[in-house]
C-alpha positions in Angstrom: 82.7 64.0 134.4 81.7 60.9 135.1 78.6 59.7 133.9 75.5 58.7 135.5 74.3 56.6 132.6 74.9 56.6 129.0 70.9 57.3 127.8 69.4 59.8 130.5 66.0 59.3 129.3 63.3 58.1 130.9 59.8 58.4 133.3 59.6 60.6 136.1 61.2 58.2 138.7 64.5 57.9 136.2 64.6 61.5 136.1 64.6 62.0 140.0 67.2 59.3 140.0 69.6 61.2 137.9 68.6 64.5 139.5 70.3 63.0 142.6 73.3 61.5 141.1 73.7 64.8 139.3 74.0 66.5 142.6 77.1 64.6 143.4 79.3 65.0 140.1 77.4 68.5 138.7 77.4 71.1 141.8 80.3 70.2 143.3 82.4 73.3 142.1 79.7 76.3 142.6 78.5 74.3 145.6 81.7 75.1 147.5 81.6 78.7 146.4 80.4 79.9 149.5 83.2 79.1 151.1 84.8 81.9 149.9 82.8 84.4 147.4 81.5 86.5 149.8 84.7 87.2 152.0 86.7 87.7 148.7 83.8 90.5 147.5 84.3 92.1 150.6 88.1 92.4 151.0 88.4 95.1 148.5 85.7 96.9 150.9 87.4 96.2 154.2 90.7 97.3 152.8 89.7 100.8 151.9 87.6 101.2 155.3 84.1 101.3 153.7 81.0 100.5 155.1 80.5 97.1 155.6 76.7 97.4 156.1 76.2 99.0 152.7 78.5 96.9 151.0 76.9 93.7 152.2 73.9 94.4 150.5 75.6 95.4 147.4 77.6 92.2 147.2 74.9 89.8 148.2 72.8 91.3 145.5 75.5 90.8 143.0 76.2 87.3 144.2 72.4 86.9 144.1 71.9 88.0 140.6 74.9 86.4 139.0 73.2 83.3 139.8 70.4 84.4 138.5 71.7 85.6 135.4 74.7 84.1 134.7 73.7 80.5 135.5 70.2 80.1 135.9 69.1 82.0 132.4 72.3 81.4 130.4 73.2 77.8 131.5 69.9 76.3 132.8 67.5 78.3 130.3 69.3 78.6 127.1 73.0 77.0 126.4 71.1 73.8 127.9 68.7 73.6 125.0 72.1 74.1 122.1 72.8 70.3 122.8 74.5 68.0 120.2 72.2 65.0 120.5 72.5 65.3 124.4 76.4 66.3 124.5 77.1 70.0 125.5 80.1 72.0 126.7 82.5 73.9 124.8 83.9 71.4 122.1 79.9 70.3 121.4 78.9 74.1 120.9 82.0 74.8 118.4 80.8 71.2 116.7 77.2 72.7 116.8 77.9 76.1 115.5 80.5 74.8 112.7 77.5 72.9 111.4 75.1 75.8 111.6 77.6 77.9 109.4 78.7 75.2 107.4 82.6 76.1 107.7 84.9 74.6 109.6 87.8 76.2 111.4 88.3 79.9 111.5 87.0 82.2 113.9 84.5 79.7 115.6 87.6 76.9 115.9 89.7 79.5 117.0 87.5 80.1 120.5 86.9 76.6 121.0 90.8 76.5 121.7 90.8 79.5 124.1 87.7 78.1 125.8 89.1 74.7 125.8 92.6 76.0 127.2 91.5 77.7 130.0 89.5 75.0 130.9 92.5 73.3 131.5 93.8 75.9 133.9 90.5 76.0 135.8 91.5 72.1 136.1 94.5 73.1 138.1 93.1 75.8 140.1 89.8 74.4 141.2 91.5 71.7 143.0 94.2 74.0 144.8 91.4 76.6 145.3 88.4 74.5 147.0 90.8 72.2 149.2 92.7 74.9 150.7 89.4 77.1 151.5 88.1 74.2 153.2 91.1 73.3 154.8 91.9 76.8 156.1 88.8 76.3 158.5 91.0 74.8 160.6 92.5 78.3 161.5 88.7 79.1 163.0 88.9 76.1 165.9 92.6 77.1 166.6 95.1 79.6 165.3 97.8 77.1 165.5 96.8 74.7 162.6 97.7 77.5 160.2 101.5 75.9 159.5 99.7 72.5 158.9 97.2 74.1 156.2 99.4 73.6 153.2 101.0 70.3 153.6 97.7 68.8 154.7 96.2 70.4 151.5 99.2 69.1 149.3 98.5 65.6 150.9 94.9 65.7 150.1 95.6 66.9 146.6 98.1 64.3 145.8 96.3 61.2 147.3 93.0 62.4 145.0 95.5 62.5 141.8 97.7 59.1 142.5 94.3 57.1 142.6 92.6 58.5 139.7 93.5 55.7 137.7 91.0 53.6 139.7 88.1 55.7 138.3 85.5 57.0 140.5 82.6 54.0 140.1 83.6 52.5 143.7 83.3 55.6 145.0 80.3 57.9 143.0 77.6 56.2 145.2 78.6 58.2 147.7 79.2 61.4 146.1 75.4 62.7 145.8 74.2 61.8 149.4 77.4 64.1 150.9 76.6 66.4 148.4 72.8 66.6 149.3 73.9 66.7 152.9 76.0 69.5 151.9 73.6 71.8 150.3 71.2 71.1 153.2 73.5 72.3 155.5 74.4 75.3 153.4 70.5 76.3 153.9 70.4 75.4 157.2 73.2 77.7 157.9 71.8 80.2 156.3 68.0 80.4 157.6 69.5 79.9 161.1 71.2 83.5 160.3 68.7 85.3 158.4 67.2 86.5 161.3 70.6 88.4 162.2 69.4 91.2 159.7 66.0 91.0 158.0 67.2 94.3 155.8 69.6 90.9 153.8 66.4 90.7 152.2 66.8 93.9 150.3 69.4 92.6 148.6 66.7 90.8 145.9 66.7 94.4 144.9 69.6 94.7 141.9 69.8 98.4 142.1 71.6 97.8 145.4 74.5 96.0 143.6 74.2 98.8 140.6 74.2 101.7 143.0 77.7 100.3 144.0 78.9 100.4 140.7 77.6 103.7 140.1 78.7 105.5 143.1 81.9 103.8 143.5 82.9 102.3 140.1 87.0 101.8 141.1 85.7 99.9 144.1 83.1 97.9 142.6 85.5 96.6 140.1 87.2 95.0 142.6 84.4 93.5 144.0 83.2 92.3 141.2 86.4 89.8 141.2 85.1 88.3 144.2 81.3 87.9 143.2 82.8 86.2 140.2 83.8 83.5 142.3 80.0 82.3 143.2 79.2 81.6 139.3 82.6 79.3 138.8 81.6 75.9 138.4 78.2 77.0 136.6 79.7 75.6 133.0 79.5 71.9 134.2 75.7 72.4 134.1 76.0 72.3 130.2 79.1 70.6 130.3 77.5 67.3 131.7 74.4 67.6 130.1 75.3 64.3 128.1 75.9 62.2 131.3 72.5 63.0 132.8 70.4 65.0 130.9 68.8 68.2 130.6 65.8 67.9 133.0 67.4 66.3 135.8 70.0 68.6 135.8 67.4 71.3 135.9 65.1 69.8 138.7 68.9 69.4 141.1 69.8 73.1 140.4 66.0 74.9 140.6 64.8 72.1 143.8 68.1 71.8 145.7 71.5 73.7 144.4 70.1 77.0 144.0 68.0 77.5 147.3 71.0 76.2 149.3 73.3 78.9 148.1 70.6 81.9 147.9 70.0 80.7 151.7 73.4 80.4 152.6 74.7 83.8 150.8 71.7 85.5 152.5 72.7 84.5 156.1 76.4 85.4 155.8 75.3 88.7 154.7 72.6 89.1 157.8 75.7 87.7 159.9 78.4 90.1 158.5 75.7 92.9 159.4 75.3 91.8 163.1 79.2 90.5 163.6 81.7 93.0 161.5 84.3 91.3 162.6 83.2 88.1 160.8 84.5 89.3 157.9 87.5 87.5 157.8 86.2 84.3 157.6 82.2 84.5 157.8 81.3 81.1 156.2 83.2 79.1 159.4 82.1 81.9 162.2 79.1 81.3 161.7 79.2 77.9 163.8 80.0 77.8 167.0 81.9 75.4 169.3 82.4 71.4 168.1 80.1 72.2 165.2 83.2 73.8 163.5 85.5 70.4 163.1 82.3 68.4 161.3 81.6 71.6 159.3 85.5 71.6 158.1 85.5 67.8 157.2 82.3 68.2 155.3 83.8 70.9 153.7 86.7 69.2 152.9 85.1 66.2 151.6 83.1 68.3 148.8 85.8 70.1 147.8 87.3 66.5 147.1 84.0 65.8 145.0 84.5 68.8 143.1 88.0 68.5 142.1 87.6 65.0 141.0 84.5 66.4 138.6 86.6 69.3 137.4 89.7 66.6 136.6 87.7 63.8 135.1 86.1 66.9 133.2 89.7 67.6 131.9 89.8 64.2 131.1 86.6 64.3 128.8 87.7 67.6 127.0 91.2 65.9 126.6 89.6 63.1 124.5 87.1 65.5 122.4 90.5 67.8 121.8 92.1 64.4 120.4 89.1 63.5 118.3 89.1 66.9 116.6 92.5 67.0 116.2 93.8 69.5 118.6 96.0 67.5 120.8 98.4 64.6 119.9 97.2 60.6 120.7 97.3 59.9 124.6 96.2 56.6 126.1 93.1 56.7 127.6 91.8 53.9 129.9 87.9 53.0 130.5 87.5 52.7 133.9 83.9 51.4 134.1 82.7 48.6 132.1 79.6 49.8 131.6 79.7 54.1 131.7 81.2 55.3 128.6 82.3 58.7 130.3 84.5 57.3 133.1 88.1 58.0 131.3 91.4 58.3 132.4 94.1 60.2 130.9 97.5 59.6 132.8 99.5 62.2 131.0 96.9 64.9 131.5 96.7 63.3 134.9 100.2 63.8 135.8 100.6 67.4 134.1 97.1 68.6 136.4 98.7 67.2 139.2 102.1 69.1 138.7 100.6 72.5 138.3 98.2 72.0 141.5 101.1 71.1 143.6 102.9 74.4 142.1 100.0 76.7 142.6 99.7 75.3 146.4 102.7 76.2 146.9 103.5 79.2 145.3 100.1 81.1 146.3 100.0 79.1 150.0 96.1 80.5 150.8 92.9 80.4 149.1 92.9 84.6 149.2 95.8 84.7 147.3 94.7 82.2 144.8 91.2 83.5 144.5 93.1 86.5 142.7 94.2 83.9 139.9 91.2 81.8 139.8 88.4 83.6 138.0 90.2 84.8 134.6 90.2 81.1 133.9 86.5 80.3 134.2 85.5 83.9 133.2 87.6 83.7 129.9 85.7 80.1 129.5 82.2 81.3 130.1 82.6 84.6 127.7 83.6 82.0 125.3 80.4 79.9 125.6 78.4 83.4 125.3 80.0 84.4 121.9 79.3 81.3 120.5 75.6 81.3 122.0 74.9 84.0 120.4 76.0 82.9 117.3 74.1 79.5 117.9 70.8 81.0 118.4 70.6 83.7 115.7 71.1 81.1 113.4 69.3 77.9 114.4 66.3 80.2 115.6 65.2 77.4 118.0 64.1 80.0 120.8 62.5 83.4 119.8 65.7 85.7 118.8 64.1 89.2 120.0 64.2 87.5 123.6 67.2 85.4 123.6 69.7 87.4 122.0 69.1 91.0 124.1 69.2 88.5 126.8 72.5 87.1 125.8 74.1 90.7 124.6 73.5 91.8 128.8 74.9 88.7 129.8 77.6 89.2 127.9 78.3 92.6 129.0 77.7 91.6 132.5 80.8 88.8 132.0 82.9 91.5 130.2 82.8 93.3 133.8 83.6 90.5 135.5 87.0 90.0 133.2 87.9 93.7 134.0 87.8 93.0 137.5 89.4 89.9 137.0 91.9 91.6 134.8 92.7 93.8 137.7 94.2 91.3 139.4 96.9 89.9 136.8 99.9 91.0 139.4 98.6 89.5 142.0 98.1 86.4 140.4 95.7 86.5 137.6 98.4 86.1 135.4 98.8 82.7 136.4 95.6 81.2 134.2 96.7 83.5 131.5 100.0 81.9 131.4 98.5 78.4 131.3 96.2 79.1 129.0 98.4 80.6 126.8 100.8 77.9 126.7 98.2 75.2 126.4 97.0 77.5 122.9 100.2 77.4 121.8 100.9 73.8 121.9 97.0 73.0 120.1 97.8 75.4 117.4 101.4 73.8 117.6 99.9 70.4 116.8 97.1 71.5 114.0 99.9 73.2 112.3 102.3 70.4 112.4 99.4 67.7 111.5 98.9 69.9 108.4 102.0 70.7 107.7 102.3 66.3 107.6 99.4 65.9 105.8 100.1 68.2 102.8 103.6 66.6 102.4 102.2 62.8 102.9 99.6 63.6 100.0 102.4 65.0 97.7 104.6 62.5 97.9 101.8 59.6 98.1 99.9 57.3 95.1 96.5 57.1 94.8 95.5 53.6 96.0 92.9 52.5 93.2 95.4 52.8 90.7 98.3 51.0 92.5 96.2 48.4 93.1 94.8 47.8 89.2 98.6 47.5 88.6 99.5 45.4 90.9 96.6 43.5 89.7 97.8 42.8 86.3 101.4 41.9 87.8 100.7 40.0 91.0 103.6 40.2 93.8 103.7 36.8 95.9 100.3 36.4 98.2 100.8 34.7 101.3 97.9 33.3 103.5 95.9 35.6 105.8 94.9 39.0 106.2 96.5 42.3 106.3 94.9 45.8 108.1 96.6 48.7 107.1 95.3 52.0 108.7 95.4 54.8 106.7 94.7 58.8 107.2 93.2 59.4 103.6 90.9 56.7 101.9 92.3 58.1 98.3 96.0 57.1 99.0 97.8 54.0 99.4 99.0 54.1 103.2 102.8 54.2 103.7 103.2 51.2 105.3 101.5 49.2 101.9 104.5 50.6 100.0 107.2 50.1 102.4 105.7 46.6 102.6 106.0 46.0 98.8 109.6 47.9 98.9 110.9 45.5 101.5 109.0 42.2 101.3 107.9 42.0 97.9 104.7 40.3 99.5 101.1 40.5 100.0 98.4 38.4 102.2 95.1 36.9 100.4 92.9 39.5 102.2 93.8 43.1 102.2 91.7 45.5 104.4 92.4 49.1 104.4 90.6 51.3 107.0 90.2 54.9 108.0 89.1 56.5 111.2 87.0 59.2 110.8 86.0 61.7 113.8 82.3 63.0 112.8 80.5 66.3 114.6 78.2 63.5 116.2 78.8 62.6 119.8 78.4 58.8 119.1 77.6 57.0 115.9 75.7 53.8 115.9 76.7 50.6 115.0 74.3 50.3 112.1 76.3 53.2 110.6 79.5 53.1 112.3 81.3 51.7 108.9 81.2 51.5 105.3 82.7 49.0 102.9 83.6 48.9 99.1 85.2 45.9 97.3 88.4 47.4 95.3 90.8 46.0 92.8 92.6 43.2 93.9 90.2 41.5 96.1 90.8 43.9 98.3 88.3 46.1 100.7 88.5 49.9 102.0 86.6 50.3 105.0 85.7 54.0 106.3 85.0 53.7 110.0 83.0 56.8 112.1 83.1 57.6 115.4 82.1 60.3 117.2 84.0 62.9 119.0 83.0 61.1 122.5 84.1 58.1 121.9 87.8 56.5 121.5 88.1 55.1 118.0 88.1 51.0 118.0 89.6 49.4 115.0 88.7 45.7 115.8 85.3 46.8 116.5 84.9 48.5 113.2 86.1 45.4 111.5 83.5 43.2 113.4 81.0 45.7 112.4 81.6 44.9 108.6 80.3 41.2 108.6 76.9 42.4 106.9 78.5 43.9 104.2 80.4 40.7 103.5 83.5 41.1 104.3 84.1 38.9 107.5 87.7 39.1 109.7 88.4 38.3 113.0 90.2 41.1 114.3 92.4 38.7 116.7 94.0 36.8 114.1 94.5 39.7 111.4 97.9 41.3 110.5 97.9 45.3 111.6 100.4 47.0 109.4 101.1 51.0 110.8 103.6 53.2 109.6 105.8 54.4 112.2 107.0 58.2 111.4 110.2 59.8 112.8 110.2 63.3 112.4 112.8 65.3 111.7 113.6 69.1 111.2 113.5 71.2 108.1 114.9 74.0 107.3 111.7 74.3 104.1 109.0 73.9 106.6 106.4 76.2 107.0 107.0 76.2 110.5 109.5 78.4 112.5 112.8 76.3 114.0 111.2 76.8 117.4 107.9 75.4 116.7 109.1 72.4 114.8 111.0 71.6 117.8 107.8 71.9 119.8 106.0 69.6 117.7 108.3 66.9 117.3 108.3 67.1 121.1 104.5 66.7 121.0 104.6 63.7 118.1 107.7 62.0 120.3 105.6 62.0 123.4 102.2 60.8 121.3 100.5 57.8 122.4 101.1 54.9 119.8 98.8 53.8 117.3 98.1 50.5 119.1 96.8 52.0 122.4 94.9 54.6 120.6 93.1 52.3 118.2 92.8 49.3 120.3 94.5 47.2 118.1 96.0 43.9 119.6 99.6 44.5 120.2 100.8 41.0 119.3 99.3 41.1 115.9 101.0 44.6 114.8 104.2 44.9 112.5 105.5 48.1 112.3 107.3 49.9 109.0 109.2 52.7 110.1 110.2 55.6 108.1 111.7 59.5 108.5 110.3 62.8 107.3 110.5 66.2 108.1 107.9 68.7 109.1 
């Protein structure tokens, strides 16, 4: 999700400015929930022929308390205190917990993989669900518009994805004003209709929701699946913390978003009690006459904004996953010269578009898609809660006797929501499970394949320093210029060096060996970016460090070496890279089918030239074949 600023700090005026900007990015997803949450939560009651009046009070109560407990308490109060130097999100939380436990991998990494995988499922379902639900407002204007709903939705979504490569800086300035108008509209619509039945205020009593669960547990579980739709997008408050800062996001939530949502749900509830026939689409039926068309246009615009936020969020998660070794390298384009968070990942963009088109064509309506919507977000939220319990148990930055019981209660509520969403598996809930499982399989395959390759390379490699010492005694022919060798492990000689010696039998006057390490910090200061050591044969070893939110920049790291005595012009150096062709092996630790998947992913991986920002006209690639 695009950054409003790279350093979200400052005085009260800057805090207000950032809070305003956050409204256009962070809250689009959760802000569109009133379009469908109340309708979908009441749908099982209508289908069962139940008492609408009692059900409305129960559903409104559940909606209100879900926003209070899951979004406000869990994310705003608790999780936004679990930041990694200002950065939030599922993978940042994984890094934090691993640091506290002083152990990488294992259960914590597995949870992070699950959470990240289902986030990508959410990134496909949210645009389809949001835009469909908004365009369906046309059917309220005239039932004859129904045949154009799906084609118009597809046209909007395809346009949105096709223009992703341009970035959002050109239209981002419009996001916040439009979103402010949207939340104001939500609040006004609610205020106008609350007077339809003032008993709706009884919904603040949580017993109305609890009694529904006790009296009719089977029906209540179905209702819970719809209620959960009201909190989808709540995780964005935590994920986007690094772009805007905790205080601006809290301010925007408490002063604008939360009141607007609560007022609208109360208004929808009162309106349904006094007009039971409106339960089919209460949001759009709350307005009459010519106001419906402007509301549909505004809702469609806001759903596009919400979709934009989750798409760019997927780009950000993909960048972090690449840095942490969960994904193969992909081409990253920075769409803004000033904002670090504005990136474009083409392969992710087109995969999301294909998924979104399939979802719209398969499900055809937001009601059908609602069955698939909750599971992806619900799974990510439960992973957040489990990791949060570990974090607050170990870090103690909040009183454990307060935060842990609260998080356990929230976990029980989210587990209940997951059970409710699980009932929808046959009706479409299988889709996010299938998507998430596929992405988990790809991540695990990539990790296993990389480990197998690394182990094989170490087994066949020669240590760098002894090799340079032997070359110092019997030096090969030296040629003018600087040669930069990329290596994965500073202990061993890179394969490109060995191939160059074997086939060319020459070395440059200046030899630089550089490793690019991804750290557990989101970003690294330029002052601590590199460590430089002298090696035999007049060579240099550069260990460059990059945060997991950064794209590695080898020429930039070389420029940072000047203060250590290594002055080199990155534009004039020759870069020697090893290019591996991976083959199948009967003796691999990976089964045959997994080798095929790994090789396919490796072949689709972006070349090191683009990923490390190396000048392409200065590269010498030396190929080699190896098995997994």
